[in-house]
C-alpha positions, 0 to 999 in steps of 0.5 A: 746374492750379488749385493752381499759380494759388493760389499764384501768385496769393497771391505776386502778392499778397505782391509788390503790397503791396510799396512802391513803392521796393523796386523795385532788389531785384528786379534782384540778389539779396540777403540783407540782411535788408531784403528778408526783411522784407518779405514773410510768412515761410513755407515758399517753399523747400517750394513750390519743391522740390514744383514740383522734384517736379512736373517730374521726373514731368511727362513723364508727364502724358497731356494738359494739358502745355502749360497746366500748364508755362505755370502752372508757368513763372508760378508761378516767376516769383512765386516767385523773389523769395521763395526763399532763396540755396540755391534761387537757385543752383538755379533757373537750371539748373533751368529750362534744364534743362526745354529740351526736356522741356516742350513746344515751344511754350513753350522761347520763355518759358523762354528769355526767362524765364532772359534778362531775369528769372533770370539778371540776378537770380542774378549778383549778388554775394551769389548764385552765378548766374554759375557756372552760366553755361556750363551754361545755356548748353549747354543752351539751345544744344543744343536747335538747333531754333530758332536765334533762341533762341540769339542771344537767350540770348547777346546778353541775357548779353552786356547784362548781364555781360562775357568772354561769350566765356569762357563760349562756349569753355567750352561749346566746351570742355566741351560736348555736340556739339550744343551746340559746333555753334551756340557755334563758330557764335556765336563767329564771329559775334560774334567774327570775326577779321580774315581774308578767308576767315573773314569770307566763310566759307559756312555749311553747315547752322547759320545765325545768326538774330536774335531778334524782340523779345518783345512788351509785357506791359502788359494785352492789348497785342502790339506789340514791347517797348522798355523793360522796369519793376521796378515791383512795384505797376504789374507785379502790377497791369497785367501779374498778374506779378512785376517785371521786366514788358517795355512797349512805348513807348506803355504806357509813357505809360500806366502810373502810376509814380515809378520808371524804365524802362529801354530793352531791348537791341534784337537785333543783324542777323544779318548782323553788321557787321564794321566800326566803327559808330561815327559819329564813327570816324577810325580807319585800320583799322576793323575792329570788335574789340569790341561795347558794350551801355551806354545812353550808347553805344547810344542813338544807335544806336537802342538797337543793341549798338554795334561799335566798333574798337580805337581808339574801342573804347579812346577811348570807354571811356578815364574811364568806369570799365568796371563802368558800361559792359558790353563784350564783347571778346576776347583777342589771345593765350590763352597765360598768361591765364585761358581759355588751358585750355580755348582749347586743349580747345576747338580739341582737341575742334573737331578731335576733332568733325570727326574723329569725324564721319568714322569714325563714317560709314565704314560709311554711306559706301557707301550713298547719303546721300538713301537714309539720310535716308528711312530715318530712321536706323531700320536704325542704330537712330537718327535720321539728323542733321541739322546731320552735315555742320555737325559734319563741317566744326567744325574749321575753327573750331578750326584758325582758333581755333589759328592766332589765339589759340594761336600756337605761339610761343617762350613757348607752353607745350611740354605745350600745343604738343604737345597740340595739334599731337598732335590736328593730326597726327590730323585731318590723318589723318582728313581725308586721303581725304575725296572731293573734294567741297566739303566735302573742298576746303574742308578741304585749302584750311585745311591750305594757308593755316593747319595748314601754318604753323602747324606749320611755326612749332610745328617752328621753335620746338618741334622737339623736341616736334614729333619727339616727336610723331611717335615709336612712344612718343609721350609722355603729353600727345600721346596724343590722339585717335584710338585714344587716346580708345578700347581699341585694342591696339598694333598699332592704336596703331602703325598710325595713327601710321604713318598720321599720319606718311604724312598728313603726308608731302605738306607738306614738314613732315618734312625730312631730320634729322627723317626720320633720327630718326623712321624708325629708331625706327619700324622698331626699334619694328615689328620689336621688338613686332609679331608676324609674322603682324601685319606684313600690316596695317602693310606697306601703309603702310609701303610708301606711305611708302617710295615717293616718287612717292605721298609726296614728301619735300621732299629727294632720293629718295636720302636716304630709305634713308640711315639705313640706310647710316649705321647699316650703314657707321658704326654699332654692331655692334647698330645694323647689327643694327638695320638688317639687320632692318629691310632684312629687314622691309620687303624680306619686306613688300613681296614679301607685298604683290606676292604676295597681289595676284593673289588678291585678290578684286574686290568687286561693282562695282554701286554702290547710289548713281548719283551715288557715283563708281564705283572701276571694274573697272580699278583695280588695273590703273591703280594698278599700271601706274602705279606700274610706269611711274613706277618704270622711269622711275627705275630705266631699267635695272632692268625687272622681269617683270610682275606677275599682277593680278586681272581682272574684266569689266563691259559698258561704259556707252557706249550709254547714253542717259542717259550722255555717251557715253564720257565717263562710261563708268567702264570706257572712262575707265579703259581708256583711262588704262591704255593712256596709262601703257603707251604711255608705258612702250613710248614711254620703252623704245622707239627714237625713230626708226621703220624702213622698211617693207621686204620681202625677196624671198629671205625670201618665196622661202625662209621654206618651206624654213628652216621644214623645215629646223628641229629640232625638238630644239632651237627651241621651235616647228616646222612640219611636213608644210608646203606652199606655194602658192608652191611646190607640190613642196616636201615635207620629212621630220622624221627622229627618232633613233628614227624615220626614213624617213617617207615622204609623197605629194606633197600637193595644195594650192591657195591656202590649203587643204591636205589631209592624208594618212597616213604609214608608220613603218618599223621599224628598230633604232636603232644610233645611240643608246646611253651611254657605253661601259665594259668591263663594259657592255651596250648596250641597243637600242630598237625601234619599232612600226610604226604608221599615223599619221591626219590628225590624229595629225601633228604630235602624235607624240611620242617619249623621247631617251635622253640620254648618261648615265653606265652606273654611275647607272643600274644598280639604279634602276629608270627613272621614266617622263617626264611629258609636256610640255604641247604646244600646236598652233595651225593655219593655214592653211600647218601646224600650228605647235607654240608656247607663249605662255609661252615668246615673248618679252615683247614676242610676248606685248604684241602678243598681248594688244593685239590679243586686246583690241582687240575689247573696247575701243569707245572711239576714245581708248582704241583710238587709245593701244592703236594706239601702243603696237602702232605702238612695239612692231613699227615701232620695236622690230621685234617682228614683223619679228624673229618671222621666224625663231625665232617663225614660226609665231607670226607666221603665225597671228597673222596670220591670226587677228588682225593684218591682220583686226583693223587692217582693222575699226579703218580708221574715217573717222569717227575719223581718228587711229585710221586714222591708227596702223592704215594704217601697221601695216596696211601693215607686216603686209602685207610680213611671211609670209602677209601678202600671201595675208591681206590679199587674202583678207580684202579679197576676201571684204568686197567680194564678200560678199552683205550690202551692209552689209559692202561698204559698210564695205569701200568705207569702209576701203579710202577710208581706206586711200588716204587715209591711206597714206605714200607712200614705202614704198609707192613703194619697194615691189613687194609694196604696190603689188600688195596694195594694187591689190586693195582700189583695184580693188575699191574703183573697181568698186563704183562699179557696186554693185547698192545704191545706197547702196554704189555713191553712198558709192564715188563719193563717196569717189573724187571726195572722194580728193586727187590724191596719193592718186590718183596713189598708186592708179593707181601701184599698178594700173600696178604689178599691170598689169606684174606679171601678164599675166592681170590687165591687161584687168581692170586697163584697165578699173579705171584707164578706171572711175576716169578716168571718175569723176574726169575733172578728174585724169590718169590714163590717158594715152597716157604709160602705153602708150608707156612700155610700147609695146615689151613690149605689142608684143612680147607681142602678136606672140609671141601672133599667131604662136601663133594666140592672141587676147589683149587686147593684140594687139586693142588695138595692132593694132585 
């Protein structure tokens, strides 16, 4: 450090001895001998290279780096005037490269030394300093720790040379990613484009900051400097430095110098004005297009560079030599200009920046951003980039530059348009799957506002280039971005090409002629160049491309495959072969994709980031059901069997107090969407009109007889040893070709309970079982051993039926034992039924699945859509009504185990929309076989429960049933009236429940029912009164109690007895003659 100070003082001594009139030599470098004759002829270059060697080992210094760095800068400032041209050409880069190596406290001094001294001095006609300006800018801008350094270096350059716009474009085109962030922001800050969305853009992470004026160097003064002097004597005497020296206005008056001083351009504001700042501007379009840094223009603007509109910019400099006024403006179009190549490359690099950032974070996308920042990037071996989001959004500047500076006009070079177009398509592909956040929305808006318009204009003027860019074999100038920037296989190249095509389809840029040219080439390339084992990588993309609902095309759906039809109908022999190969390939891919879905392994649903959206456990089901729904709308007559999808159980988060109940539960939201789509499908397929709920009395009396007569060999389901409480004497036998004479005593059965006894099987020769007779045939007979069947064996006995077969075909062929098919038995209260769910019709299987899933769905919206689907199946398609005969066993089992019990639990008062659908379904279920008995048992079980909570719920459910039941089917159906009377009777008597909560709930429910519902309840009680003599005292007491609860309603009136007087009198007379005392007798005669 002492040696550096020695050289510094020695050099300053040389400068102090220079004549005062030599100050102009410090402005620009010159090789004139006049300059070299002013100081001693010493080895100044040796000192320069010595400092260079010192800077090479500077990072190895253990202490005193800041002080040594200050002395190096001071020594270089004292030395630069004595260096030759070769050293001067190296000096700007040498100083700029030390930013980031010297201590950060010295960065401002380094930039100030560059901007005020070295760069202006080296940018002369006899030196090559201007050639290093883009490199200097890149080195300064990539150190984005202090944005004020960026504005300082840029505005200093703008004050000393024109066309800084070209230098910043060169930095964007050829600089580093870090420098590109600052350069793009500064470019649109100082040269804004006249578009509201661009002018009012929101900063992401990088913000432009105005620089502060350096302090005065006169002695110990710390005031902001406003002027600069080049007088060597003054600089050496008062600043102990070489020219130039910054001074404030007060210190200027203290100096004793006859040399002129120059004003320093003051900082431009961070919110740079886009309006003309000329006070006398009268232009109609005052949008600022340029900036003047000449003192003549900025003197009245407090020496702040002046922003001017186009008219003022031209008028104020009309009679002035352009070299006298340093002005900054930009070209209106880049074509056929000096910046054409750099501008194109800058646009491509900006678009690449977003693509590279998004591709590079695919592995980190599932990790929370806050967790990655806490880890500091140590797990990835690198630091977290604080400008990551800014880099991802750099493509917006590329799109804006492309739209403004490189319009795809007819005069535009074809290769340049194709080069940018290919990169734009790559950008479309990369940003297609962005999340719907602020970043994704902003980039998506760019596509619709700028990119799509540019692409459409390029299609109009360069259609052939557009088509070539979409082909599988892209031209060399279009091989940019993505797989073309790295070593990839041909399969990866085709995969990315298909992804580009897929990403462009939603924006209506692929017309029908383009489709007919591009798609055949792609299919031919895939069939010729891709092996069969690699088809799986491309089949999903092809399926998406050919799916009109996922990727709508701007022409009719029927024309999607017209290119195949054209070749099959009018093509040559080779074209027909190609078309057939394409069809085979597409169908093979589609079949393989569908078959693979059933084996897909779902990933774990636990997400480390609670703020990121969970795809949910039903994602595949939702998407596939949605596709099926849309396909059925397009192909109403081509309904296919459903596919098996992977399932996964996930617990609900509805009860989590930190969430918004059902709205934040992924399981509920996806289930609601899933069942809504299923409901839409059912609505599309089912009849529009709802059937009337009726009950067939003859079917009620004879359905057990039909079951007993069902042949087990011809129907898929049957029942054995069935006895009904409605017909206790009914019993039957089941005969087979080998077993006959099955006798069984009468089964003593009570309501809903049966007992199976043993059966004896007698041995008998089955003479009626034989094969076709021939003259030389011998008839083989079969015998059956006597066996005792236990209770558990009934319904499980098996036998083999020998069918009529030609005897010659059996000669010499040993009989192969037949495997017993899997038989499934389902126990009910009326017997054991045999049927298989796989053999049931699709509508019954769907009903079974829906009923099984009711308990798993707690969201009322999900229950609503589920019941709505059930309503379409049961009340519109009559699925359960049609199952009375052929699938009666399934119907009875569902009635007893699923249907009525599940619907009974869905009668809720808190969500009336669910009960509104459950009531008609429950009424319909009552009219089906065993429905009345199951309903009676369910109601009795709940109302007679020892738990008051169960009785409380039962009161609520009957209240909902009474409030929402439809009047027409109940009035027209005596069975419904008598069945519902049980529930209403229990509801009324619950007023006297020993639990106060149940009694109070019942009282409030009865008083809340409207008159219409009360009259309908009374109608049901009257029906039970007329149909059952034993229940009449009970019914009268219930009606009387109801009258007491709601005295304002006319429920129990004399009209009730007048209409039944004759019947009651005859009944009372008969009981009186038989010396029996009954309720009616006492009521009439007493």
